[in-house]
N, C-alpha and C positions, 0 to 999 in steps of 0.2 A: 544439455543445459539443465541442471537441476535447480529447482526454484522453491523458495520458502515464502509463505505469506505470513505477515505479522498482523495481528488484529487484537483488539481489546474488548469489543462489545458484542453487539447484535450479529454482525457478520453478513449483512446482505451483499456487500461488495465481494466478500470472500466467496460466497456461494455462487454468484454470477461468474466470477473468474474460475473457480474450481470446476464448474460444469463445462466451461470452454476448454480447459486443460484436458479434462477427462474425455471430451469428444475430439481431442486433437485439433481444435480450431485455433489454438495458440501453440506455437512451437515450444518445446521444452517439457520437462516432467515435474509436476507439482509433487514434491516429496514430503512437505512438512507445513503444518499450520503451527505457528508459535503464538501463544497468548499469555499475557501478563496478568490475567484475571482467571483463576481456576473455575469460577462459577459462570463465566460468560457464555451467552447463548451460542456464540460462534463455535464453541467446542462441540456442541450438539450437532451443529450443521456438518462439521468435519466427520464426526462419527457416522452420521447418516450417509455421507458421500464416500465413506471409506478412505478418507485422507488421514494419514498419520499426524498426530498432534502432540505437543508438549507444552506444559504450562510451568512457569516459574514466576515468583514474585520477588521484588526487591527486599521485602521484609524477611522472607525465608533465606535469602542469600546473605543478609547481614549488612549490605551496603550497595549503593548504585554501582560502584566500581566492580565489586565481586559479581553482581548480577550480570553486568555486561560481559565479564570474562566467561561466565558459565554459558551465557547465550552464544558467545563467539565459539566456544569449544563445541557446543551442540551443532553449530553450522559447519564446522570443520569435520566433525564426526559424520554428518549427513552428506558431506561433499557438496554443499550448496554453492552455486555459481552466481545466483541472482536473488535479490530480495524485493518483494512487493509489500508495501505498507498499505493496509486497507482498514482504516479506522484504528490504527495503532496510536494510542494516546500518550506515548512516551517519546521524548527526544532521544534519537539514536546517537550514541557517542562511543568513546573508547575504542577498543580494538575492532568493533564491528564497522564503524565508520571509516577507520583508518585502512582496513583491509578490503573493504567493498566499495571504495570510491568509484562513482560512475556506474555502480551496479545496484543502487537502491533507489527505487522510484516510489513517490508518495502521491496520494490523491488528497486534494484539499477542497472543501466545499465553499470556495469563494474565488473571485477573480483577482488573484494575487497581483500586486502587493497589497491589495485591499484585504482587510480582516484576517490577518494571520492569527494563529493560535486557536483557542477553543471558542465555541458558541458563535461561529462565523455567520450562520444562517440567521440566528436570532438577532445578532447585532445589525446585520444588513436590513432586516425587516423593521427593527425598532427605529432605525435611522430614516425610514420612509424613502429609501432609494428606489430608483426606477428599474434597476437591474442589479443582479449579483452574478454568480457564475461558478464554474468548476475549473480547477487547475490540476494538471498532472506535471510533476517536476521531479528532477533528481534532488536528493537531499544533500545538505552540507551541514556545517556545525551550527548554523543559525536556526531560527524558528521560521519554518516555511519560506526559506530564502534561497533555496538552491535553484540552479538553471531550469527555466521553464521549457517543457517539451510541447505541451498543447493546452489551450484554454478555450472555453466556450461560455458565452453569456447566457444567463437565465433571467428572463424578464420578471420583475415583481409587479403583478397585476393589481389594479385598483381594488378588486374584490378579494384579493388573497388574504388568507389567514396565515399565521406562522406555520401551521400544519400543512396547508396546501402548498405553500412555497417549499417547505422541506421535502415534500413528496416529489415535486418537479425537479428540485436539485438532485435528489437521489435517482430519479429516472434518467437525468442527464449523465450522472456518474456511471450508471449501469451500462449505458451505451458507449460513452467516451472512453472509460478506463480500459475495458477489454481491447478496444480497437488500438489504443496507443500502446498497450503492453504487447500486443501482437506485432506491431510495427517495430518496437524497440528490440524485442527478442529475435525477430527475424533478421534484423541487421546484425545483432550480436552473433547469432549462429553462423551467418555467412562470413563474418569477420574471422571467427574461430576456424572455420573450414579453410579459408584462404591462408591463414597463418599456418595451419597444419600441412597444407599442400606445399607451401614454400619451404617448410622445415623437413619435408619428405616423410612425415609420419602418417 
């Protein structure tokens, strides 16, 4: 099972996941980090961990459609079976979504369907809610609307600042996401093994 992680920014979730893959604590082989921002810190994390990386931007590709085609060709070239989105700030569409349906998982820093889209933590804090959360879900053509795999609430405490809430949401992400990815990939690997056994290969 060859895996790619897509990320756009700092890459703390990428690093947590990459270390788990490198220690074989999650089944599958992490073969690629893809990033849509060539200056993003996540690329430095990939270099430090020895993970191959590639960066493309929509601007250099000329259009969103051409960008998605080039990313898809990269996935085919690297023989990617499964995609993990870890702070990837673009909506996935085109041939990627069409050909990887049920094999792209996203992490969202809110208890969906609450606060889809950007700035979810800030919005929950500004609304003075008593809790927010973290959601792991498969993606579809909508915005943070795909089938939910796992969720966990994160309380918003009376003495929280936006920064302290953000840190606790990230702590929850770093614990929940690897556990769910391990569960999902373990099932997929077993499914493939059963399929191969039945076909006699």
